[in-house]
N, C-alpha and C positions, 0 to 999 in steps of 0.2 A: 504494500500500500504506500509506503514512504517513497518508493521509486516512482510511482505514478504521480504523487503529489509534487515531486521535484520537477516534473515536466510541465506543471501549470505555470502560466504567466502570472505576473502580479495581478491581483484581483480576479484570478481565474475561478472557475467553477468545476467541481468534480461531481458527477452524477452517477451513482451506483444503480445500474439497471438490473433488477432481479436480486436474489439473495445468493451469497456464496453457499456452496454445498454444505459446509459445516455450520452455517448460520452466523459465523463470527466475522465481524468487520472491525479490525483494529487499526487505528492510525494515531500516532502521537500528536498531541495538540499543537506542538510547535511546528510540525510539518504543514499545518494549515495556517497558523498564526503568522509565520514568517513570510508567507506568500499572500497574506490577507485573503485567503481562499474561502470559498463557500462550498459546503458539502450538502448534497441533496440525494434523494432516492426516488425510485419509481418502480412500481410493479409492472410486469409485462403481461400478466394474465396467465391462465392455465393453458395446458396443451390444446384444449378445444378452441379457445379464443385465438391462440396463435395460428392454428390451422385455418380458422375462418379468415383471419387477417391476411394470411399468405394466399388463400384462394381468391380473395377479393383483389389483392394486388396483381395476381396473375390474370384474372378476368379483365381488369382495367388496363392491363399492360403497363403497370407502373415500372419505371426505369430509375436506376440510381442516378443521383446528381453528384458528380465527382469533380472537384476543382483541382 
């Protein structure tokens, strides 16, 4: 986790999507404080919701936007 935090720009934001397999997410406070970083989280849904989302994306021919 600390390695990821060091990649953030000043005032960056780290968003954890889903939960780690063991359920633990540990990050030393100073890894965030030093970068003035924000930490957030988001659930992505269960397997059925993910399947529905991928089916909709395929149906609508959603393409990635890569810069």
